[in-house]
N, C-alpha and C positions, 0 to 999 in steps of 0.2 A: 489426394486423392489420387490412383492410378487410371491412366487415361484407356485401360483397356475394361476395366473395372465397371467407367460408367458408361461405357460406349458398349460395349460386349457383353456376354453374358458366363460368366467363368461359374458359376453351379453347371452349364450344362456341357463346355468342354469335362466338368468332373464327372460326368455322369457318365459321358460317355467315354472316355480312360477306363473308367468304372465296368461299364458291360466291354468296353475291349478285354482288360484285368480278366472276367468273368469268360469268357470266349477263349481265351487263351488257357483259362485253368482248365476247361471242358476238355477240348481237345490234346493238352497234356495228359489229364488225368486218363483220356482215351486210351493214348501211344502207350502210358505205360501202363495200363490193363490188359494190353497184348501182347507187348514183351514181359510182362510176367508172368503169365500162362507158359512162357517156356524158360524165363530166368528170373532168380533172385524172385521167389513169388513173395516172402517175406516183410520184404520190402518196400518193393511197387505194389502190392495187390492194395494195402491199409495206405499205401500215398496217393492209390486212383481213387480212391472210394473217399480220401476227407478233401481232392481237391475237386473230385465231380459234386459232393454235396457243398462245399463253397464258392461253384460257379454256379449249382440252381439257388443258392443263399443271394447270390449277387444278382440276380434274374438275369442270366446269360439269355444271349438271342439263340442258343442252341442246347435247350434243353432236351432234346433227345440224345447227343453226342454228352452231355454231363450227365446220363441215365446208365449210359453206355458202360461211361468209365467208373461208376458205383456198382453194378452189373459184374463186370468183368475183374476189378479188383476184388468181392466177393466171388466169384470163382475163381481167382487166383489163390487164395487165403484156403479157399473147398477141396480143389485143387494139394496143397501141399499137406493138407491133413490127411486127405487119403494115398497118398503118395508113401507120409512119412505111418501111418498105422499100414502098410505094406509091406514097407521096408523095413521099421524101427531104428529106424535112424533119421537124424536131422536133414545129414547130406544122402539124399538122393541119389539113386542112379537110374537107369537099367537094365545094366549089366548085372 
């Protein structure tokens, strides 16, 4: 038997690592959602939504940040749809 298993709490370590991963997903989704408002909406928007949802599902300690990631990701897709509709092409520009 492993000494760490007998003496320590490996389940607690796993939970802590999982929470840290969920927090990282929430922050990463938030940043991707912000960047997606400016560039690569089609890729970064859905990625931010998925990361935010996964972070919430894994019980992040930053649920507000995860919800913002979902909201910004959806805003990215809506912004892209508006710009594509206005311009008539997938490669939008303001000129």
